[in-house]
C-alpha positions as CSV (number, residue, x, y, z in Angstrom):
1,X,43.3,174.2,148.0
2,X,44.0,170.7,146.9
3,X,43.0,169.2,143.6
4,X,40.4,167.1,145.4
5,X,38.8,170.2,146.9
6,X,39.0,172.1,143.6
7,X,37.7,169.4,141.2
8,X,34.0,169.4,140.7
9,X,32.8,166.3,138.8
10,X,29.9,168.3,137.3
11,X,31.5,171.7,136.9
12,X,34.9,171.3,135.1
13,X,36.3,172.0,131.7
14,X,37.9,168.6,131.0
15,X,35.6,168.1,128.0
16,X,36.8,171.5,126.6
17,X,40.4,170.5,127.3
18,X,39.9,167.3,125.4
19,X,38.4,169.2,122.5
20,X,41.4,171.5,122.5
21,X,43.7,168.4,122.4
22,X,41.8,167.0,119.4
23,X,42.1,170.3,117.5
24,X,45.8,170.3,118.4
25,X,46.2,166.9,116.7
26,X,44.7,168.5,113.6
27,X,47.3,171.2,113.7
28,X,50.2,168.7,114.0
29,X,48.9,166.3,111.3
30,X,48.7,169.3,109.0
31,X,52.5,169.2,108.7
32,X,53.2,165.6,107.7
33,X,50.0,165.4,105.6
34,X,51.2,168.3,103.5
35,X,54.7,167.0,103.3
36,X,56.2,169.4,105.8
37,X,58.0,169.0,109.1
38,X,59.2,171.2,112.0
39,X,62.9,171.4,112.1
40,X,63.4,172.7,115.7
41,X,63.3,169.6,117.9
42,X,61.8,171.2,121.0
43,X,59.0,172.8,119.1
44,X,58.4,169.7,117.0
45,X,58.1,167.6,120.1
46,X,55.6,169.9,121.7
47,X,53.4,170.3,118.6
48,X,53.6,166.6,117.8
49,X,53.3,164.9,121.2
50,X,51.4,166.8,123.9
51,X,47.9,166.6,122.4
52,X,47.5,162.8,122.5
53,X,49.5,162.7,125.7
54,X,47.0,165.1,127.2
55,X,44.1,162.7,126.2
56,X,45.8,159.8,128.0
57,X,46.6,161.8,131.1
58,X,42.9,162.8,131.4
59,X,41.8,159.3,130.8
60,X,44.1,158.0,133.5
61,X,42.6,160.4,135.9
62,X,38.9,159.7,135.0
63,X,39.1,156.0,134.3
64,X,40.9,155.3,137.6
65,X,38.2,157.4,139.3
66,X,35.5,155.4,137.5
67,X,36.8,152.1,138.8
68,X,37.4,153.4,142.3
69,X,33.9,154.8,142.5
70,X,32.2,151.6,141.3
71,X,34.5,148.5,141.2
72,X,32.2,146.4,139.2
73,X,33.5,144.5,136.1
74,X,30.3,144.5,134.1
75,X,29.5,148.1,134.5
76,X,33.1,149.1,133.8
77,X,33.3,147.1,130.6
78,X,29.9,148.3,129.4
79,X,30.8,151.9,129.9
80,X,34.1,151.6,128.2
81,X,32.8,149.6,125.2
82,X,29.8,151.8,124.5
83,X,31.9,155.0,124.7
84,X,34.5,153.7,122.2
85,X,33.1,151.0,119.9
86,X,29.9,152.3,118.2
87,X,31.4,155.6,117.0
88,X,34.7,153.7,116.1
89,X,32.8,151.1,114.0
90,X,30.8,153.9,112.3
91,X,34.0,155.7,111.4
92,X,35.5,152.5,109.9
93,X,32.4,152.1,107.7
94,X,32.5,155.7,106.6
95,X,36.2,155.7,105.8
96,X,36.0,152.3,104.0
97,X,32.8,152.8,102.0
98,X,32.7,156.6,101.6
99,X,36.0,158.5,102.1
100,X,38.3,156.1,100.3
101,X,36.1,155.7,97.1
102,X,35.5,159.5,97.1
103,X,39.2,160.1,97.4
104,X,40.1,157.8,94.6
105,X,37.4,159.4,92.3
106,X,38.7,162.8,93.1
107,X,42.1,161.7,91.8
108,X,40.5,160.5,88.6
109,X,40.6,156.8,89.6
110,X,37.9,154.2,89.7
111,X,36.1,155.1,93.0
112,X,33.1,153.0,92.1
113,X,35.3,150.0,91.4
114,X,36.9,150.4,94.9
115,X,33.5,150.8,96.5
116,X,32.2,147.5,95.1
117,X,35.4,145.6,95.7
118,X,36.3,143.6,98.8
119,X,38.8,146.2,100.0
120,X,36.4,148.3,102.1
121,X,35.0,145.1,103.7
122,X,38.6,144.0,104.5
123,X,39.4,147.4,106.0
124,X,36.4,147.3,108.3
125,X,36.7,143.7,109.4
126,X,40.5,143.8,109.9
127,X,40.3,146.9,112.2
128,X,37.0,146.2,114.0
129,X,38.7,144.8,117.1
130,X,40.3,148.3,117.6
131,X,43.8,147.1,116.8
132,X,44.6,148.6,113.4
133,X,45.9,146.0,110.9
134,X,44.8,147.8,107.6
135,X,45.6,151.5,107.4
136,X,44.7,151.8,103.7
137,X,41.8,150.7,101.6
138,X,42.9,148.6,98.6
139,X,46.3,150.2,98.6
140,X,44.9,153.8,98.7
141,X,45.4,156.6,99.2
142,X,48.2,157.2,96.7
143,X,49.8,160.4,95.4
144,X,49.8,162.1,98.8
145,X,52.7,162.9,101.2
146,X,51.3,160.2,103.6
147,X,50.3,157.3,101.3
148,X,48.6,154.1,102.3
149,X,46.8,155.5,105.3
150,X,43.3,156.9,105.4
151,X,43.0,157.3,109.1
152,X,46.3,157.5,110.9
153,X,44.8,158.6,114.2
154,X,43.0,155.3,115.0
155,X,46.1,153.3,116.0
156,X,46.2,155.0,119.4
157,X,42.8,153.7,120.4
158,X,44.2,150.2,120.9
159,X,46.6,151.5,123.5
160,X,43.8,153.4,125.2
161,X,41.9,150.1,125.4
162,X,44.9,148.3,126.8
163,X,45.2,151.0,129.5
164,X,41.5,150.5,130.4
165,X,42.1,146.7,130.7
166,X,45.2,147.4,132.9
167,X,43.0,149.4,135.3
168,X,40.5,146.6,135.3
169,X,43.2,144.0,136.0
170,X,44.6,146.0,138.9
171,X,41.1,146.6,140.2
172,X,39.9,143.1,140.1
173,X,43.1,141.8,141.9
174,X,42.7,144.5,144.5
175,X,46.1,146.0,143.7
176,X,44.6,149.4,142.7
177,X,43.6,150.0,146.3
178,X,47.1,149.7,147.5
179,X,49.0,153.1,147.5
180,X,52.2,151.6,146.2
181,X,50.8,149.9,143.1
182,X,50.5,153.0,140.8
183,X,53.9,154.5,141.8
184,X,55.5,151.1,141.1
185,X,53.7,150.8,137.8
186,X,54.7,154.4,136.9
187,X,58.3,153.6,137.8
188,X,58.3,150.6,135.5
189,X,56.8,152.7,132.6
190,X,59.5,155.3,133.2
191,X,62.2,152.6,133.0
192,X,60.8,151.4,129.7
193,X,60.6,154.9,128.4
194,X,64.2,155.6,129.4
195,X,65.4,152.5,127.6
196,X,63.4,153.2,124.4
197,X,64.2,156.9,124.3
198,X,67.9,156.6,125.0
199,X,68.5,153.5,122.9
200,X,66.3,155.0,120.1
201,X,64.0,152.0,120.1
202,X,60.7,152.5,118.3
203,X,57.7,150.4,117.5
204,X,55.4,148.8,120.1
205,X,57.9,149.2,123.0
206,X,58.1,152.9,122.5
207,X,54.3,153.3,122.1
208,X,53.8,151.2,125.3
209,X,56.1,153.4,127.2
210,X,54.6,156.6,125.9
211,X,51.0,155.8,126.5
212,X,51.4,153.9,129.7
213,X,53.4,156.7,131.4
214,X,50.9,159.4,130.5
215,X,47.9,157.3,131.5
216,X,49.6,156.4,134.8
217,X,50.6,160.0,135.4
218,X,46.9,160.9,135.3
219,X,46.1,157.9,137.5
220,X,48.8,159.0,140.0
221,X,47.3,162.5,140.2
222,X,43.9,161.0,140.9
223,X,45.3,158.8,143.7
224,X,47.2,161.7,145.4
225,X,44.7,164.5,144.6
226,X,44.1,165.0,148.3
227,X,47.7,166.1,148.7
228,X,48.3,167.9,145.4
229,X,47.9,171.7,145.5
230,X,45.9,173.1,142.7
231,X,46.2,176.8,141.6
232,X,46.9,178.8,138.5
233,X,50.4,179.8,139.6
234,X,51.3,176.1,140.1
235,X,49.7,175.2,136.8
236,X,51.7,177.9,135.0
237,X,54.9,176.7,136.7
238,X,54.2,173.1,135.6
239,X,53.7,174.3,132.0
240,X,57.1,176.1,132.1
241,X,58.7,173.0,133.4
242,X,57.0,171.0,130.6
243,X,58.2,173.4,128.0
244,X,61.8,173.1,129.3
245,X,61.7,169.3,129.0
246,X,61.0,169.6,125.3
247,X,64.8,169.9,124.9
248,X,65.2,166.3,126.1
249,X,65.2,163.4,123.5
250,X,61.8,162.5,125.1
251,X,60.2,165.2,127.2
252,X,58.2,162.6,129.1
253,X,61.4,161.5,130.9
254,X,60.9,164.4,133.2
255,X,57.7,166.1,131.9
256,X,55.0,163.4,132.0
257,X,53.7,164.2,135.4
258,X,54.0,168.0,134.9
259,X,52.0,167.9,131.6
260,X,49.4,165.7,133.2
261,X,49.1,168.1,136.0
262,X,48.7,171.0,133.6
263,X,45.8,169.5,131.6
264,X,44.0,168.1,134.7
265,X,44.3,171.2,136.9
266,X,43.4,173.5,134.1
267,X,40.2,171.5,133.6
268,X,39.6,171.6,137.4
269,X,40.2,175.3,137.8
270,X,38.0,176.4,134.9
271,X,34.5,176.3,136.3
272,X,32.5,178.5,134.0
273,X,29.2,177.1,132.8
274,X,29.9,177.9,129.1
275,X,33.1,175.9,129.2
276,X,31.5,172.9,130.9
277,X,30.7,171.1,127.6
278,X,27.8,168.7,128.0
279,X,28.2,167.6,124.4
280,X,31.6,166.0,124.2
281,X,32.6,166.0,120.5
282,X,36.3,165.6,121.1
283,X,36.3,161.9,120.3
284,X,34.6,162.5,117.0
285,X,37.1,165.3,116.1
286,X,39.9,162.9,116.8
287,X,38.6,160.0,114.7
288,X,37.4,162.0,111.7
289,X,40.0,164.7,111.2
290,X,42.7,162.5,109.5
291,X,40.6,161.2,106.6
292,X,39.2,164.7,106.0
293,X,42.8,166.0,105.9
294,X,43.7,163.4,103.3
295,X,40.8,164.5,101.1
296,X,41.7,168.1,101.6
297,X,45.3,167.4,100.3
298,X,43.8,165.6,97.3
299,X,41.7,168.7,96.6
300,X,44.1,171.5,97.3
301,X,47.6,170.1,97.5
302,X,50.3,171.5,99.7
303,X,48.8,174.7,101.2
304,X,50.0,176.3,104.4
305,X,49.8,173.9,107.3
306,X,47.9,176.3,109.5
307,X,45.4,177.1,106.7
308,X,45.2,173.4,106.0
309,X,44.3,172.8,109.7
310,X,41.6,175.5,109.7
311,X,40.0,174.2,106.5
312,X,40.1,170.6,107.9
313,X,38.6,171.6,111.2
314,X,35.3,172.8,109.7
315,X,34.1,169.5,108.2
316,X,35.7,167.6,111.0
317,X,33.6,169.5,113.6
318,X,30.5,168.9,111.7
319,X,31.2,165.2,111.4
320,X,32.1,165.0,115.1
321,X,28.8,166.7,116.0
322,X,26.9,164.2,113.9
323,X,28.8,161.3,115.5
324,X,28.0,162.7,119.0
325,X,24.3,163.2,118.5
326,X,23.6,160.3,116.2
327,X,25.8,157.6,117.8
328,X,27.7,158.5,120.9
329,X,25.0,160.2,123.0
330,X,22.5,157.5,122.2
331,X,25.1,154.9,123.2
332,X,25.6,156.6,126.5
333,X,21.8,156.6,127.1
334,X,21.9,152.8,126.4
335,X,24.7,152.6,129.0
336,X,22.5,154.3,131.6
337,X,19.9,151.6,131.0
338,X,22.4,148.7,131.1
339,X,24.2,150.2,134.1
340,X,21.6,152.4,135.9
341,X,23.5,153.3,139.0
342,X,23.8,157.2,138.9
343,X,27.4,158.3,138.0
344,X,29.1,160.9,140.2
345,X,31.8,161.6,137.6
346,X,31.8,161.6,133.8
347,X,33.2,158.7,131.9
348,X,36.3,159.4,130.0
349,X,36.7,159.4,126.2
350,X,40.0,159.8,124.2
């Protein structure tokens, strides 16, 4: 069967896959946040890169579908804004006014002084437009392996938003309907990736190449889903190819489409009711894990990374559930009132 035949918009495990990706990010961050690293390059690249890449691939698939299903600017922007911004702003407030002062107090510093200074306000306002300009709050945290950053996960959201706007631009101009547009965009992203990887260029060019190629890989799979075969043997084969590409300087040079295929087809092939998560807490897990991990290091120090990840996952899951039920789900209900046309496919998160 093709992916188009296999994929059921209401009976798939993409939310579960996204949750797995978010938990994978916790595992990876547990290494640098405890002052450790993975020496073997292929393993390090896998553990460090594939989780966020999986998020972008799924988003490319679902966001492209969202526009193609209903090519309306207002509805598209409302859906994207309400899914990202309310929980993001709440997270900024909690990190600035709760996590940072508590962390400073745990280290014996003046947490109350930080709370009543202008630093939390500056942190929230500087980052409120999604692009992260302030990673720390008043110069904190200090005395940790990863100083000056309370929430190192949020920076990827700006690139997610740029991908959303890219789909909007291609949709409004009518280019998204043309079959050659996405392949050409993917080829351009691949060229940028090749230059940044082979010339060892970092910063914004490398980030643009990484996130655009993964998002476009998901979008390409959506566009050609009627011709793409979908089965467990093919998914396993794509995973093996992805694993082999980890020996490259940047696995995405050959593995971007294969990894996007793995995460999307896995979600399509799993059609068990208990894995069709109606409550999508993956976004909350992603945005709250890092600050909890920083607090965890302040409390316990450099414990085993895997133990560190498990301990961090518990409060993170609780915070993510609270974010979902108190903020994200109500925001989605507001979206249904502002944009009442029934959706045939779930809107994507990170």
